[in-house]
C-alpha positions, -999 to 999 in steps of 0.1 A, spaced: -393 253 -462 -386 256 -425 -413 243 -401 -419 279 -388 -425 291 -424 -448 262 -432 -468 269 -400 -471 306 -409 -482 297 -444 -509 273 -430 -521 298 -404 -524 325 -431 -543 301 -454 -566 292 -425 -573 329 -417 -582 335 -454 -604 304 -454 -623 315 -423 -622 353 -425 -612 361 -461 -590 392 -461 -597 404 -426 -559 405 -418 -529 412 -440 -505 383 -444 -476 402 -429 -495 409 -397 -494 372 -388 -464 362 -367 -452 328 -356 -426 328 -328 -410 304 -304 -423 310 -268 -397 321 -242 -406 292 -220 -403 257 -237 -433 243 -216 -455 268 -236 -449 247 -268 -428 249 -299 -445 278 -316 -471 305 -309 -489 330 -330 -505 364 -325 -532 358 -350 -561 356 -325 -552 389 -309 -548 406 -343 -582 393 -355 -604 398 -325 -616 433 -332 -616 428 -370 -640 398 -369 -658 407 -336 -649 374 -319 -631 365 -286 -594 356 -291 -599 322 -275 -627 314 -300 -605 325 -329 -575 305 -316 -597 274 -311 -610 276 -347 -574 280 -361 -561 252 -339 -588 229 -350 -579 233 -386 -541 231 -379 -545 197 -361 -555 182 -395 -521 190 -409 -499 160 -412 -469 176 -396 -488 191 -366 -488 168 -336 -509 191 -314 -524 226 -317 -543 242 -289 -557 275 -279 -544 287 -246 -550 320 -227 -521 344 -227 -498 346 -198 
């Protein structure tokens, strides 16, 4: 399994853990940012969930990042504002 696929799987599992079926699995995207200094991967999950779970995107991203940092293969995961 590619790292990007593994990351998407773990983000999807995290979403299900925290917010059950609030978001369809195929709505979650993992992409490489255009600018390398923005990290190796990014996800749209916080923006997709914000209205569905009535939370701010940064709060959602922080919760997801906190769980992802516990994964053996994740060196660092952080929530950052868009832009």
